[in-house]
C-alpha distance (Angstrom), angle and dihedral (degrees) to the residues before:
residue distance angle dihedral
M1 . . .
K2 3.79 . .
I3 3.83 127.0 .
G4 3.81 123.1 -154.5
F5 3.74 129.4 -158.2
I6 3.74 120.6 -154.4
G7 3.75 102.9 -159.2
C8 3.79 124.4 24.4
G9 3.79 107.6 -149.3
N10 3.79 126.6 131.6
M11 3.76 97.4 -69.1
A12 3.89 93.5 49.4
K13 3.78 89.7 49.7
A14 3.80 91.6 48.7
I15 3.84 88.7 53.9
I16 3.81 92.6 45.6
S17 3.86 90.0 49.7
G18 3.79 90.3 50.9
L19 3.80 93.8 47.1
I20 3.77 93.3 51.4
G21 3.84 94.0 39.5
S22 3.78 91.3 53.7
S23 3.85 93.0 42.4
T24 3.75 90.1 -122.0
F25 3.80 89.2 130.4
K26 3.80 131.8 11.4
P27 3.81 118.8 -128.6
D28 3.81 91.2 -109.4
E29 3.81 89.7 54.8
I30 3.81 91.5 60.1
I31 3.79 124.9 80.0
V32 3.82 124.6 -173.6
S33 3.83 133.5 -167.1
D34 3.75 129.3 -173.3
H35 3.86 137.6 158.6
D36 3.83 87.4 -127.6
N37 3.77 110.2 77.8
N38 3.75 91.6 -165.2
Q39 3.79 89.7 60.5
L40 3.77 91.0 49.6
M41 3.81 94.1 50.1
D42 3.82 90.0 47.5
A43 3.74 90.9 53.5
K44 3.77 93.5 47.6
D45 3.85 91.8 47.3
R46 3.77 93.9 45.2
Y47 3.81 102.2 41.8
G48 3.78 106.3 14.4
V49 3.84 92.6 -122.9
N50 3.77 128.9 151.0
I51 3.88 117.5 -97.2
T52 3.78 136.3 -161.6
A53 3.72 136.1 171.2
N54 3.86 90.2 -147.0
N55 3.84 115.0 87.1
S56 3.81 92.3 -167.3
E57 3.73 91.2 52.8
L58 3.76 89.8 52.6
V59 3.78 93.0 52.2
L60 3.81 93.0 49.1
E61 3.87 89.2 53.4
S62 3.77 97.3 44.0
E63 3.79 132.3 73.6
M64 3.85 90.4 -165.2
I65 3.80 124.9 37.4
V66 3.75 124.6 -163.3
L67 3.86 113.1 -155.3
A68 3.83 101.7 -147.7
V69 3.80 103.4 162.7
K70 3.78 133.7 114.1
P71 3.86 118.0 -85.2
Q72 3.74 92.7 -112.8
V73 3.85 94.0 60.4
L74 3.81 99.2 34.8
Y75 3.82 96.4 95.0
G76 3.73 92.9 47.5
V77 3.82 89.1 54.7
I78 3.83 91.3 48.1
D79 3.77 90.1 53.0
E80 3.82 87.6 53.0
I81 3.76 96.5 49.6
S82 3.85 106.9 27.5
D83 3.80 94.7 96.6
T84 3.81 91.4 55.5
V85 3.81 99.0 45.8
S86 3.77 108.6 98.9
E87 3.77 124.4 -160.7
N88 3.78 94.0 -107.1
K89 3.87 94.8 58.4
L90 3.73 117.2 99.1
I91 3.82 116.1 -134.2
I92 3.85 121.4 -157.5
S93 3.85 115.2 -168.3
I94 3.78 120.1 -160.9
V95 3.83 90.2 171.8
A96 3.84 111.8 128.9
G97 3.70 120.5 -120.3
Q98 3.76 98.0 2.9
S99 3.89 111.6 123.4
I100 3.78 127.1 -144.3
N101 3.76 89.5 -112.1
K102 3.80 94.8 53.2
I103 3.88 92.5 48.4
E104 3.83 92.8 44.7
S105 3.81 90.7 49.7
K106 3.78 92.6 51.4
F107 3.78 92.2 51.4
G108 3.77 89.4 50.8
G109 3.77 94.8 -154.5
K110 3.79 142.4 64.2
I111 3.80 112.1 -61.2
K112 3.81 137.3 166.2
L113 3.82 104.9 -122.0
V114 3.81 134.4 -176.9
R115 3.76 114.1 -174.0
T116 3.87 115.5 -155.5
M117 3.79 141.0 177.2
P118 3.83 112.1 -159.4
N119 3.78 124.6 173.7
T120 3.78 138.0 -137.1
P121 3.84 97.5 -96.9
A122 3.82 82.2 75.8
L123 3.86 82.4 84.2
A124 3.78 87.8 69.3
G125 3.78 95.6 40.0
A126 3.83 90.9 -103.2
G127 3.74 102.6 99.3
M128 3.87 128.4 144.7
T129 3.79 114.2 -143.0
A130 3.75 128.2 -174.4
V131 3.82 116.7 -150.2
C132 3.75 135.6 -164.4
R133 3.84 131.5 161.2
N134 3.80 141.6 -153.7
C135 3.83 121.7 -117.4
N136 3.76 95.1 -93.4
V137 3.84 95.1 63.9
T138 3.79 111.5 93.9
D139 3.84 124.0 -138.6
L140 3.87 88.7 -109.2
E141 3.84 91.1 52.7
L142 3.75 91.6 47.3
E143 3.85 90.6 49.4
Y144 3.86 87.6 51.5
A145 3.83 92.0 48.3
L146 3.81 88.9 50.7
K147 3.84 90.4 52.0
I148 3.81 89.5 53.6
L149 3.81 94.0 46.3
S150 3.80 92.2 46.6
S151 3.79 91.1 58.0
F152 3.83 90.2 84.0
G153 3.85 99.8 36.5
R154 3.84 134.2 -51.4
A155 3.76 128.4 -23.8
E156 3.80 127.6 -164.1
V157 3.74 133.0 -175.8
V158 3.80 114.1 -125.1
P159 3.85 135.1 171.4
E160 3.74 109.7 -92.4
K161 3.84 90.4 -119.8
L162 3.78 87.1 69.9
M163 3.74 96.8 57.3
D164 3.84 94.6 96.7
A165 3.78 87.8 53.0
V166 3.85 88.6 50.0
V167 3.85 89.0 53.7
A168 3.81 88.8 55.5
V169 3.86 98.8 41.6
S170 3.78 100.3 40.4
G171 3.78 114.4 -2.6
S172 3.77 97.9 59.8
S173 3.86 98.9 17.6
P174 3.87 97.6 89.1
A175 3.76 83.7 73.9
Y176 3.88 92.6 56.0
V177 3.81 91.0 45.5
A178 3.83 89.9 49.1
M179 3.81 90.3 50.7
L180 3.92 88.8 50.6
I181 3.79 91.7 50.8
E182 3.82 91.5 47.6
A183 3.84 91.1 49.3
M184 3.81 90.6 48.9
A185 3.84 92.5 50.0
D186 3.80 90.8 46.1
A187 3.86 89.7 54.6
A188 3.79 90.4 48.5
V189 3.76 91.4 50.6
L190 3.78 88.4 51.0
E191 3.80 87.5 57.3
G192 3.78 90.0 52.4
M193 3.81 104.3 -93.6
P194 3.89 116.0 140.5
R195 3.82 112.2 -104.2
K196 3.80 98.0 -117.4
Q197 3.78 92.7 47.2
A198 3.83 91.0 46.7
Y199 3.83 91.1 55.6
M200 3.78 90.5 48.1
F201 3.74 92.7 52.9
A202 3.84 94.2 45.7
E203 3.84 94.0 44.9
Q204 3.80 94.9 48.6
T205 3.73 92.0 47.6
V206 3.76 94.2 52.3
Y207 3.84 90.2 45.2
G208 3.77 92.6 47.0
T209 3.75 94.8 46.9
A210 3.83 91.3 53.3
K211 3.76 90.9 45.7
L212 3.80 92.7 50.3
L213 3.80 92.9 50.4
M214 3.82 92.8 47.7
D215 3.82 95.4 44.7
T216 3.81 96.6 47.2
G217 3.89 100.7 30.6
M218 3.75 87.2 -130.5
H219 3.79 117.8 162.9
P220 3.82 113.1 -111.4
A221 3.81 90.1 -125.3
E222 3.80 90.3 53.4
L223 3.85 91.5 54.8
K224 3.83 90.2 45.7
D225 3.84 90.3 53.1
M226 3.75 91.0 46.4
V227 3.86 92.0 56.7
C228 3.84 94.2 41.8
S229 3.90 104.8 85.9
P230 3.80 116.2 -170.2
A231 3.85 111.0 -81.9
G232 3.80 87.8 -5.6
T233 3.81 135.6 138.4
T234 3.81 96.1 -95.8
I235 3.76 99.0 53.8
G236 3.79 86.2 49.3
A237 3.75 91.5 55.4
V238 3.84 91.1 44.2
K239 3.83 88.7 53.4
V240 3.76 91.2 56.3
L241 3.80 93.0 46.3
E242 3.82 91.1 51.5
A243 3.85 90.7 47.5
K244 3.85 89.5 51.1
G245 3.87 91.5 50.7
F246 3.87 94.9 -113.3
R247 3.78 95.9 160.8
S248 3.77 96.5 39.8
A249 3.86 90.7 48.5
V250 3.78 90.1 54.7
M251 3.81 91.6 47.3
E252 3.85 93.3 48.0
A253 3.82 91.1 47.3
M254 3.72 91.0 52.6
E255 3.81 91.9 46.8
E256 3.79 88.4 53.4
C257 3.83 90.5 48.7
A258 3.76 92.4 51.1
D259 3.84 92.5 47.5
I260 3.80 90.7 53.3
S261 3.84 90.4 48.4
K262 3.83 89.9 54.0
N263 3.83 90.1 56.4
L264 3.80 97.9 46.6
C-alpha cells in the first residue's frame, strides 16, 4: 500500500517521520507533492520518499491520501484531484477548521474521509491527534488510520462536534504552554539564573508534571494540593495566580480559539 501527502509542511513531515520510524511505511511506499520544490527536495533528502509536483499523479499512485495543506488552498486542491479520487481510496484530512460535510460537498461524490486535528508536538513524536470519520469509512479502515496517526504520538476518536474544542485544548495549546515556559524562564533569569539553565528547568518541569499526571492518573488538583504546603512558597504563588485570573485567562483564551475555529 502507498500513502500520498499533498502538502509537505512541518506537520506532514512529522507524520512521515513517525511512519518511517515506526516501520508502518517504508520510504518507497510514501509519495509527496507540494507547490514548493524546496520542501519536496528536503523531504526526499531527509526521508528518501518519492516526490512529485503533480497532485493528480500522487492520487493515482496512492491508496491513501493525506490532505496536509492550508485551509485557504484546500478547495483548489480538491478541484484538481476530485476526478482521480475513486471510492476505494481513504482520505485523511489534517486541515484545520474544515468539516467532513464541507470536504464531502466539495468532492461532490462518495468518498472515504477521516478528519483529524494533530498538533505540533508530533514533531517530537509526542503529538495528540483527534480523529473522526464519515459514514463510508469502515471500522477496519478507521483502525488502520489510528495506527498511522499513533505513529507520532497519541490518537483518540472524538465526535466531530468536539473538533473546535480540540483545536483549543491541543491544536493551539502548544503556543500557550510555550508562553508559560518562557514566562517561567524569564522569572528565573530575573532571580539570577542563566538563561539556558532557566529554560531547561522550566521545560523539564512542564514535561515532568504532564508525565506524572498521565502515568499516575492523578487529578491535576490533587497534584497542586500535594505541592502546596501550609504557609509555603507554592500556595503563595498560587494565590497570586488566582488573583491575576490565571485560570480564567486560559479558559477565555481557549474559548476565543474555539470560536475562531468555528468560523474558518
